[in-house]
N, C-alpha and C positions, 0 to 999 in steps of 0.2 A: 513577311515583308512589311516595311513601314510604308503605308499608302496614304496619300493626301488626295482626296477628291475635291476638286475646286469647281464650284458651280455658282450660279447667281445671274444677275441681270446683265444684259448686253451693255457695254459702255461703262461698266462699273470698275473694271480693272482686273479681270480674270487672267488675261494674258500676262500682265505685269506680275501677278502673283505666281503664275506658272514659271516664268523666267527667273524669278527670285529663288524658287525651289530648285530649279535647274542649276543655278549658281552655287547652291548649297550641296550639290552632288546627287540630286535626285534625277532619275531617268524621267524625262518629261514627255508627255503625250497630250496632244490637243484634239478635242472633238472625237472622243472614243466612246462607243456604246458600252454601257456598264457590263452587259453579258459577255462582251469580247474581252474586257479587262479581267473578268473572272476567269475566263479560259486562259488568258495570258499568265495569270498568277499560277494556275495549275501547271502549265507547261514549264514555267520558270523554275519550279521546284526540282525539276529533273535536269536542269542545266549544270554543266561542270562548274561554271562561275555564275551562280544565280544573282539576279539584280536584287539588292537589299532595300533600296529606297526608290519609290516611284511617285510622281505627282501627275495627275491627269485631270483635264477639264472635261466635265460632262454637263452639258446644258441643254437648252431647248432643241438644239440641232439633232440630238439623239432621238427625238420623238419621231423623226422620219423613218427610223429603222427599228425603234423599240416602242411598242404601244404602251407598255407599263414600266416606265423608267423607274418609278418609285419602288415597285416590287423588285426590279433588277438590282437597284442599289442596296436595298435591304438584304438581298441574297448575297451580294458582294461583301457586305460588312460581316455576314456570318461566315463566309468563306475565308476571310482574312481578318484575324483578331485586331491587329494594329492598324485600323482604318479610321481616319478622321475626315468628316465632311465639313468643308469650309464654304459657307455661303457669303458671297460678296455682293454688296448692293450699294446704291447711292440714291440721293434725292432725285425726284423726277426732273427738277429744274437743272440740276447738274448734268444729268444724262442727256437732256434736251440740248444743253449748251455744247456738250462734247460732240454730239451728232451733227449739230449745226456747223461747228468749227471744222469738222472733217468732211462736211457736205455729203454725208452718207444717209441713205434711207434706212429705216428700221426694217429688218427682214420679215417681221411678223405684222407690220402695219399695212393697212389698206393703202395702196399706192405709195407705200414707203413712209406713211405718217408715223412719226416717232411716238406721239402720245397714245395712239391707237395700239401700236405694236407693244409698247411698254405695259399697258394694261393687260393685254393678252398674255404676255410673258410672265407677269406676276401670278396670274391665275394658273398657268401651266406649272410653274415652279414652286407654288405654295407647299405642296406635299414634301418637296425636298428641303425647303426652308424649315419646315416643322421638325424634321429629323436631323437637322444639321448640328454638329458639335460646336461650331464656332461661327459667329456672325461678325462680319467686318463691314462697317459703314465707311465708304471712301469719299463721302461728300466733301470733307475738308482736307483730304489728302492729295498731295502731289505724288508723282511716281516714286520719288525717293522715299517718301514717308510710308507708302504702302510696302515698299521693299523692306523698310526698317521694321514694320510690324511682323512681316514674315520671318525675317532673320532673327528677331528677338524671340518669337514664339518657339524657335528651335531650341532655345536654352531655358525656357520657362515651362513649368508643369501646369501653371494656372493660366486659363484662357482669358482672364479678365484683361481688357485693353483700357489703359488709362491715358487720356490725352491731357497734357498740360499746355494751356494756351495763354499767351499774353495778348492783350488787345488794347486799343484806345477807345475810350468812350465817345470821343468826337466822331468816330467812324461807325458807331452803332454796336449794339449787343446782339449776338447771334442767338436765334431761337433754340439751337441745339446745345447750348451750354447747360450742363446739369447743375454745376455750382458756379457762382460768380462772387469773387472776392474783390472788393474795392480797395485799391492800394493808395487812394488819395488822402489817407490819414497821415501820410509821411510828407515832409516838406519836398516840394518839387525841384529836382536838380536843374530843370529847365531855366530856372531863374538864377542859377549860379554860373557866371560867365565861363569858368574853366570846365564846367561839366555839361553845358548845354548841348554840344555837338556829339557827346559820347552816347553810348547806349548801355543797357543793363548788363551786358556781358563784359564790360570793361572793368579791369581791376580797380582803377582809380575811382570810378563811380561806386563800385562795390564797397570800397573803404569808407566812402562818404555815407552811404545808406546804412552800412553796418554799425555806425556809431550810435544809432538810435536803438536803445534797449528794447523798445516795443517790437522791433522787427523779429528778434529771436523768439520772443514770447508768442508772437503771431504765428510764426512758422511752426512752432511746436504744437500750438493749438489746432491749426489747420490739419497738420499731419495726423494728429490723434483723432480728430473728427472723421477724416476720410478713412483711416484704417478701421475705425469702429463700425462704419457703415457699409464697407465693401462686402462683407459676408452676407448681409441682408439683401443687398442688390443682387448678388449672385443667386440667392435662394429664389428671388423673383424672376430669374432668367435674364437679367440685364447684364450683358457682358462688356458693354462699352460705356465708360464714364468720362465725361469731359469736364475738366476743372479749369476754369478761366480766371485769370487775374487781370484786372483792368486798371489803367491810370488814364490821365488825360489824353496823351498822344500815343500810348503803346510803345514807348521807346526806352524809358528809364525804369521806373519803379516796378511796373508789371513784368518787364523782361527780367529784371533782377530777381524777383520772387520766383518766377518759373525756373530759372537756373538753380536757385537754392533748393526748391522743392524736388527738382530732378535729381540733384545730388543726394538728397535725403532718401528718395524712393527707389533709386536705380538698382539697388541690390535686393529689393523685395521681389517676391515671386509673382510679378505681374508684368504684362507687356506694356512698357512705358514709352510714350512718344511725346516729345516736346516740340512746340511750334510757336513762332513769334509772328502773329498774323500781320502786323504792320511793318515787317522788316523792309519791304521794298520802299517804304516812305522815310526811312531813316536818312 
């Protein structure tokens, strides 16, 4: 059986990931103790039409019925060869924000305190994080983007996640960018009346920027640099790389380059996500 074990922090997107796998044809199960999943797999082998793909969420809730969840999941991996553990997490600030928006208390926090609950949950789940096959940071993801990661991973053998992000310097540089490339060496289309209101996905704007020879050279050099470094990042256990392209407002040059890099990298064996951070400001 192809088994996906989804675990991680509350508020990070585990349910979204589970639903994405369900849409991919997986039998979905939420909040299931690991030892029961192992029994389920054993019984499934004797069914006339056995389930071939299953996704299950196993998180801190299992501790109430399983004192050694770490041992149970390791046993489950031995019992089923094709098992992948996916640990989903997010920054403390984003999880706090999500809980506040939903007006929900954290189930592990004293009197529902989110910060307190989050720290307890991290300690509880650290052994699971350490043995996970894939880590997914949803700090900068919306629901659709997390679903895209899950759907893309079904067609890729490499677990490396590459985020291509365009942004505007006037709105700040995020601390979680691994690479930042400044696109302000190209003339700004903002000052061309016919192009000012367009964005980097527009063909007319692409024709304008594409006339500068340095663009093609820059694209090839960046692609070569990234490709040469990714194996070394993978050796160090880093499976999420965020490559950001910035321009003044995050509408023209940076967007154009993200689109170009996405086209160049989309057939590589990596999970590739593109995002235009300032899109709502266009």
